[in-house]
N, C-alpha and C positions, 0 to 999 in steps of 0.2 A: 345495234351491233357495233362493236368497237374493234377496229383492226389496227395492228401495229407493225407495218412492214419495216424492214431494216433498210438502212441507206448509208452509203459511203461517200457519194459524190453529189454535187448539186450544180444546177445552172443558176448563176447569180441572176436575181430578177427583182431586186427591190431598191427603190430610192425612197426610203421611208414608206409611206403608204402608196407610193406612186404606182406600183405595178409596172414600171418601165422595165421591159424584159431585155436582159443581156443574154448572150449566147456563149459565154466563156465557161468551160467546164473546169472546175478546180476542186481540190479536196478541202474539207473543212466543215464548219458548223453553220455557215450561213453568212449573209451580207446584209447589214441594215442600212447601208448607204449613208449619206449626209444626214445629220440630225437636225430636226426642226424644233423650234421652241414650242413647248406645249401650251405656253401662255400667249402665244402670238394670236391675236384676234383679228388680224387683217383678213378681210374677205377676198377670195379670188376675184380677179378682174373679169367682168363679163364680156364675152365676145359680141353679144347682141344687146339690144335694149331689153329690159326685164320682161316686157310683154312677149317679145319674140323668144326669149330663152325659156319661157314657160310653155311654149307651144308643144303640143303632142307630136308635131312633125319634127323629127330629128334627122340631122345629117347622118349618113351611114355609108360604109363601103361594103361591098359583097365580094367574097371569094367564091368563084364558081367551082363546083366539084371537079368537073371534067372526067369523072369516072363513069364508065359504061353502066355500072350497076348502082349509080347514085339513087338515093331515095328522095321522095318529094318533100319530106319533112325537113325543115331548116334548123340550123343551130344559131342562136343569138348569143354572141360573146361580148361581154361588157368589160371594158378596160378599167384600170384603176386610176388613182389620183396622180395627175401629172403625165399620164400616158395618153396615147392616141390610138385610134383604130388601125392606122398604118403600122405602127410599131407592134401593137399587140398581135396583129395578124401574122407576124413572123413565126409565132409558135404553131399556127395552123398550117403554114406553108411547109414547115419541117415535116409534119406528118399529116398528109391530106386525109380528110374524112370523106365518107361517101355521101356528102350532102353539101349544099351551099351554106356558107358561113356569113351571117349578117352581123356587122360590127358597128353599132351606133356610136355617135360621138357626143361626149358631154359638151353642153353648150356654154359652160363657164370656163374661161381660161385659167390655167394654173401651170406655172413653169413651162416646160416644153410641150405640154399637152392640155388636158382639161380636168375639170372637177365636177362630180355629180352632185355633191352637197358639201357644206362646210364641215370640217372635222379637225380636231386637234390631233397631234401625233405625240404619243400613242393615243389610240382611240379611247382608252379608258379615261383620258383627261377631258373628253367632251361630255358636258352634262347630258344625262340620258334623255331628258325631255327635249333638249335641242336636237340631239341625234335622231330621236324618234320622229319629230316633226319634219326635219329636212329629208330624212330617208323616205318617209311616207310620200312626200311631195314628188321626189324624183321617181319613186316607184310608180305613182299614178301616171306620170309621163311615159315611162317605159311600157306599162301595161296598155296604154292607148296605142303606143307604137306597134306592139305585136298584135294589136287588133286590126291593123291595117290590111289592105287588099293584097299585099305581097305575101301574106301568110295564109295559105289556104288550109293549113293544118296547124295545130298548136306546136310551137317549136320546142326543142331542147334548149334550155337557158343555162348559161354558165358565165362565170366571171371570176376575176382575181381581185382580192383586197376590197376596194370600194365596190368593184363589180361583184365580188362574192357576197358582200352585205346586201346588195340590191337583188342578187339571185335568190337569196333566202326570202327577201321581202316580197318579190314577185310571186313566189310559190304559194304564199299565204294570202296575198292581196287579190290576185286574179288567177286562182288555181285552174279555172276552166280554160284559160288561155295558155297554160304551160303544160307541156307533155311530161317533162321531167326537169329537175333542177340539180345542177352540179356546182355548188359554190366552192371556191378555193380560197382559203385564208379569209373567211368571212364570219359573220355572226348574224343572229336574228335581232334586229334593232327595234322592231315594232311589236306591239302586243295584240293588235287586232287581227284576227284570223277570219277570213271570209269562208264560212262553211266548214264542213268536216271532211269533205272528199278532196284531200290535197294530192298533188302529184307526188310521185316518188322523189326523194331527196337524198343525194349522196354527197356528203361534205368531206373535203380534204383539208388537212391542216397540219402544219409542222409543230412539234411539241415545244420548240424554243422560240416560237413567234411571240414577241412582246409588242409588236406594232398593232396588230389586231389579235387581241389576247386569245391564245390557244384555249385557255380554260373557258372563256365565254363562248367560243365556237363550239366546244364540246357540250357545254350546258344548253346551248340553243337546240342541239339535236336531241338531248334528253327531254327537253320540254315538248318538242314536237312528238317524240315517241310516246310520252305520257298522254298526249292528246289523241293517240291512236294513229298517228301518221306513219307512213312507210318511210322512215328516215334512218340513215346509216352514217356513221362517222368513221373516217379512215385517217389515222394519225401517222405521222412520219417522224421517227425519232431523230433528234438532233438538228432538225431543219428549222430555220428561223422564218422570216417573212420573205420566202423565196420558193422557187419551184425546182426540185431536184429532178434528175433524169427519171428516177423511178416514179416520182410523183407525176411527172409529165405522162409517163406511160399509163399509169393507173387512171389518170384523168381522161385521157383520150379513149382508153379501153371502155371506160364507163359511158362516155358520150356515145360511142359506137354501139354499145349494147342497147342503149335507149333508142337509138335511131332504127334499130332492127325490130323494135317492138311495135 
């Protein structure tokens, strides 16, 4: 199913693929932030030794719900390139959800935050085989993370940009560990699907997004639908690699709906 809500304003929230969230409401078509060279092959600087950065144990922060009617199921929110759990958590503090929010931290340093995998900007300039391999590796780490003892029930998984790409991947790599997936400005970068009983997936994407191609995000959902998955694509006209107020509302309404199931 394809939805096309209208939009007049947006919250700027992109530094290329960073997913660094600003909170300035302005009128316009989107903000792509500083441009990065698509041919830059410099790898992000690792925070840890390679062995440690590949560990399934990830640093994370948790936002406690504090609501009397909070559910036991958690939300896992995955930040984008150059972002951090602390910064990404601002969106969840704006509109509290009736669940604890767990925000893992990418273990490779990039700019003011971290990176989950190597990627060119825009994403279409990353060779598909390289993107597939690196995303699969990061996905395995995150799947092991949500298999840990702090998750007594499969969580709702969501993320923006790099986090959106990984949300797609987790839904098809460890579907038994994911209650529902809500990728924002992401795409399906891997081909391998573990089983046919996938969790419900609702993807959100701006039609003017050239950083993580809108067309590839839409095609990702079509492929999942052809496989029989319960997948839905909601597009936001005129929005680039950013999150508008309307997108933010639909995003959190969707997460809350899954939390109640």
